[in-house]
N, C-alpha and C positions, 0 to 999 in steps of 0.2 A: 400738145394742148388738146384737152378734151373738146369734143364737138358739142355745141349747144343742143339741148333737146328741142323737139318740135312740140308745139301746142296746136290743138285744133280749135278753130273758130268758125262759126257758121254765120253766113250773111244771107240776106234775102232781098230780092228786087220785087217789091209788092206792086202789082199793076192793077189799075182800076178799069172799069168798063170802057173808058175812052182810050185805053192804052197808055195812060200816063203812069209814071213810076214815082214812088215815094222816096224822097231823100230827107235825111235829118241833118240839121246843122249842129255840130258838136259845140257844147258850151265852152266858153273861154276858161272855165274852171276845170275842164277835162285834163286828165293826166297826159293824154296823147291826142294829137291832131286837133288842137284847139281851133275853133272857128271854121273847120273844114266840113264839107258836106260828106255824109257817110250813108251807108246802107244799114238798115236795122239788123240787129243780131249781136252775137257775142260768143263767149267761151262755152265750151261743152263741159259741164261738171262731171265729176267721177260718178259712174253708174248711170249716166244719162245717155240716151241715144241722141244722135245729132238732130233728128227731127223734133224730139221732145225739147231739146235745148233751144232750137230755133223758135218754136211756138212760144216757149216761156220768155225768151228774150224779147220777141216781138210784143207780147202782151205787156211786159214790164216797161218797154221803151215807148210804146205807142198806144196801148190800150186796145189794140185790134186783135181779133181772132182771125187767123188766116188758114187757108187750105194750101198746102205745098203741092206744086204742080210738077216741076221737073228741075233737074240739075242744069244750070246755065254755064258754069265755069269754075275757075279756081284762081287764087291769087296767093301771094306770099309776101311776108315782111320780115325784117331782121331787127329784133329788139335786143337790147343789151344782154338780157339773161336767157333768151330763147328765140327760136325762129317760129313764126306763126304761119300755119297753112290755113287758108280760108277756102271753104266750100261754099259756093254761091248758088242759091236756088231761086226759083221764081215762085211767087205765091199770088193768090187772089184773096181779097177781103171776104170773110164769111159774115162777120158782124163787128159792130163797134164804130166809134168815132175816134179820130186821132186825139190822144191826150198824152202829151210829152212828159217823160221823166225829167228829173233835174240834170241828166246827162246831156240834154239837147235844149237849144234855145228856140229853134224854128223847125218847121217842116214845110215841104213844098211838093206838090204833085207836078212832075216835070215830063214834058213830051220826050219820047225816045231820042229824037234829034237834039234836044236841048241838054241832055245829060252831060255832053262833052263841054258845055259852056259853064258848068259849075266847077267850083274849086274843090274837087273831091279829094279824099285822102289819097296820097301818092300810090299806095299799093293797089288801089282799085282803078286807077286811070287806064291801064292797058285793057282791063275788062270792059270798062265803060266805053272806050273808043271802039272796041271790037263789037260790042253789043249794039251800039248806035249805028255802025256801018252795016251790020248784017240784017238790020230790020228786026232784031230781037231773037233770032234763033241761035242755037249753040254753035 
């Protein structure tokens, strides 16, 4: 049986000046993770660097321009046709106000300790638990 290919997806934990993190609630019309809290980001397109992809995805999903700060972690999920490897970065807002795309119904700025209280996508739960416990460091 052939092994499923990996796909790269980039996600970001956007933090504000008060240390709160931006979560997006996936629309009930979403293909995956309906109604779950998610991190902004998405797939890396062919010919795109992962930081270009992340800035593009953040702008599309939130209307924000961000400055990427550091790598925070990784996650993985198993889809029917591929395995998805997630690279998770930390970012700060450079400009803009949150304007959600149709992929998401709500957004919320959540304290680091309250991240674990949200119904996040399963693949990000270990990361969120570790990030909350560590005080935000890798």
